N, C-alpha and C positions, 0 to 999 in steps of 0.2 A: 528460428522458431521460438527460442527463449524470449526474444524481444517482443514478438507478436503475442505470446502468452502473457507477458507483463502488461502490454498495452490493453489487451482484453480484460485482464484482471482489474486494472485500474479503472477502466471504463465502466465495468460492471459495478464496482464498489461505489463510484460516483453516482451512477444512475439509480442504483438500489436505494440510496440514501437521500436523493434529492428530487426524483422525478415526480411531477404532478400527474394528474389522472391520465392525460394524453400527451404530456410533454410540452403543451402549448396553451391550452385553454381550460376554462372552467365549465360550469353548468351552461353558461351562455358563451357564444363566440366572443373573442376579445372585443371590448367596447370601452368607450371613454365616458360613459354615463356615471354620474356621481350624485348621490342624494344625501346631503349632510344631515346630521342629527337635528340641526336647528332650521332646516328648510321649511318655510311656512307653507309650501305647496305639497309637502310630503303627505302620502296616504298610507296604505298598507296596514301593518299591524303595530301594536305597542311593544315596548321593551319587555313588559311582563309576559305578553304572548310569545314573543321571541324566545325568552328563556324557558317558558313552560313547555313549548314544543321540543326544544333541545333536551330539557330534563327528562321528558317522557321517553324520547327515543334513545337516549343514553341508557336509561334504566332497562330498556328492552334489549338493546344490542351490545352493551358492554360485556355481559357474560357470554353472549354468543361469539363475539369476536375473540374473547379470551380463550374459549374452547378451541378456536381455530388457530391459536398461537400468536395473536396480536393483542395490542393494548389500544383501545379506542381513546383518542384525544380530540376533543372538539374545541376549536378556537372560536370564541364568541366575540366577533368584531362588531358589536352594536354601534360603536362610534365611527366605524369605518364606512364611508359612503359608497363603496364599491358595489355596483349592481351586478353581482355574480356570487358564485360559491365554488368551492373546489375540494378535491381530495388529493392526498399524497401519502407516501409511505416514507418514514424515516426510521430505517431499521425495522424493529418489531413494533414501532408506534405507528398506528394507522390513523392518519389525521383527516379530519373534516373541518373545513374552514367556512364559517357562515358569517355573512356580512350584513350590517344594518341597512346599507343602501338598497339591497335587494328587498329586504323586509319592508322598507318604507315606500317601495314603488306602489303606485295607486292600484295596480291590478292584483296585488298579492293579498290573499286571504290567509287566515291561520292555517287552513288545510293546504293551501297552495305552498306556503312556506314549509310545511311538513313534507310535502311531496319533494321539494327541492332537497331537503336533508336526506330523505329516503334515497333519492337519486345518488347523492354523494356516498352514502353508506353502500349503495349498490355497486359503485365502482370497486369497493373492497370485497364484497361477498356476493354480488349479483349473478355470478356464474358466467358460463359461455354463451355467446362468443366474447372472447377477450380482444382488447386492442392489439393490433399487429405490431410486430417489431421485436427484435431479439431481447432487448433489455426491459421491456415494459409489459410483460405478459401477466402481471398481477391484476391489471385493471380490466373489469368488464367494460365493454365499449359503450358509447353514448346511448344507443337504442336499447341495449340490454339493461342498462342502469335505469332508463325510463320504465321499461317493462317490469323490472323487479319492484319499482316503487309502488305500483298499484297491485301487482300480482301477489306480493308477500308483505312488504313493509307497512303500508298504510292499513292493511287488514289487521295486522297485529296491533297497531296503534289505536285503531277505532273500535276494536272488538267489544270492549265493555262500556263504551259511551252510550248515551241516550240518542242513538242515531235517528230514530223517528222524529224526535223533537228538533234535532239539528237540521235535518233536511227540510222540515216543515217551513223553515225560514228562508229557504232558497228558491230561486226561480229556475226550476229544473226543466230542461227541454223534454218534450214529450217522448222523443225517440230514446233518450237515455232512461227515463222512467219505464218505458215499455220493454226495452230489451233487458234491463236488469230484472224486471218482474218475470219475464219469460225464462230467464236463466236460473233464478234462485227461488226455490219454494219457501225457504226459511225467510221470515220477515226481516230479521236483523241482517242476514247476508244480502238481501235485496237492498236494504238501506245503505249498507256499507258500499255496495257496488255504485249506487247513485252518488254517494259522498265522494268516492274515488274519482268518478267522472267529473264532478264539479271541482275537485282539486285540480284536475287536468285542465279544466276551462280557465282557472285562475292563471296558471303559468303559461298556457297557450296564448292567453290575451297579452301577457307580458311579451312573448316572442313577437306577436303581431304589432304591438305598440312600438317596439324597438325597431322594427323593420318598416313601419308605416304601411302595414298591409291590413287587409280585412281579417277579422277574427276567423279562426278555424271553426268548423261545425262538425257535429257527430254524423250527420247524414250526407256529408260531402267528402268521403275519404280520398286520400291521395292515391291516384291510380298508377303512379310510376312503379316500375318493377326493375330492381337493380340486377345487374349481371353477376355481382358478387356482394357479399355483406359489406355494408358501408360502416366504418368505425366512427366517422365524424358525426357532428350534430345534424340530425335530419331537418328537413323543412318543417315549419311549425304545424301544418296540417298533419304531416306524417307523425309528429310527436304526439299530437292529441289522439290520433288513431292508436298509437302505442299505449297510451294511458287507458284508453277506452277498452282495448282488447285485453290488457292486463286485468282490468276490473271485471271483464266478462269471462275470464278463464276460471272454471270452477274447481281447479285443483286446490287442495288444501294448502293454506299458508304454512302449515307445519311440514309439508313435503318439500324437503330441501332441493334447491337447484344444485347442479353440479358445476364445478369449476373447469371441467374439461368436456362435458357432454351437454350439448344444447337441448336435449330432450327432457332430461330428468327434472321433475317438479314443474313442468310447463305444459301448456297446451301445444300440441305439435301434430302436423298432418300425418306423420308416421304412426301415430297412435290412433288414427281415425278421427281426431278432433276436427271440427269444422268452424268453431268460433273460439275466441280467446287467443288466436294465433298472432304471432309477431308480424306486423305489416311488411309486405314485400317491397315497400318503398325504401326500406333500409336493410331488410333481412333476407338472405337467400338460404333456405333450408338445406342442410346437408343432403346430398343425393338428388337434388332437384335440378 
C-alpha cells in the first residue's frame, strides 16, 4: 500500500506540472503543418494584430484567473510556424501557448485568432464538462472550451468595440444575421452575436482546409447525437455549431460558468432554454 501511494503521489506531481490541455493535442488535432514567418504564401494576421489580441485578452483575464488562484502566462510564439495553440498548467501558472503559424494561416482573421485564444483560456476556466481522467480534471473539454469562447470570452472582448462598423465590412450569411437579430433586441448585442459567428467561420474554415473538406455552414448543423459527452475535438461542422449556439445563448457574459455543474451560466434544456444549447454532436446533457 505504501508503494502504491508513492507511485500515485509521484504520478500526480508529474501530471499536475506538465500536462497539456488533453495530454496529447492542442486547439487542432496533431498535424505537421508549418507556416514560417518568412513564408511568401502566408496570409492571416500581422504580428501587430497577433500581439494586440493577446494584450487585450490578457488585460481581461489576468485578474479573473488571479482571483481563481492561478497566474496567467501567455507564450507568444510569433516566430514559431506551428499551426496550433495549446494550454497547460505548471503548478499555479496557467499557460496559453499561441503560435505564429496558426496566425499566418490564410483562413485566420483577427477575430478568428481571438476565438482560438479564448478557447485556450476556456480550457482553464470554461467550466464543466471537464476532460475525463483521474489526473487531468482541471481542463474543460474541447467542445466546452469552444462554447465558452463565444458564450463568454469574445463577448467581453468585443463589448466596447464599434461592432456595427466592424461587421459592416463582413460578408455575413443571412441566416446568421437573422437569428442574431431575433435573439437580441439590443443593437450592440446583436452585432456582437454576428461578430462571434463570423469568428467561428474563420476557424471553421481552417478546420475544413486542413481536412480538405467543404466549409461548414450555419444552416447545415451536424445531426449526429453522441451516446455520452465526447471530450475530443468535434467534427468541423459540429464545432461551428458550437460557436453559433454560444453566440445565440442570451445568458449574461458576467454570469459565471461552474467548474463542476454544466448548467450554471449556460443555456440548458433543464432551464427551459430552446436555443443557445451545446450541440448534441458532442454534448450529452446530464439526465438525458
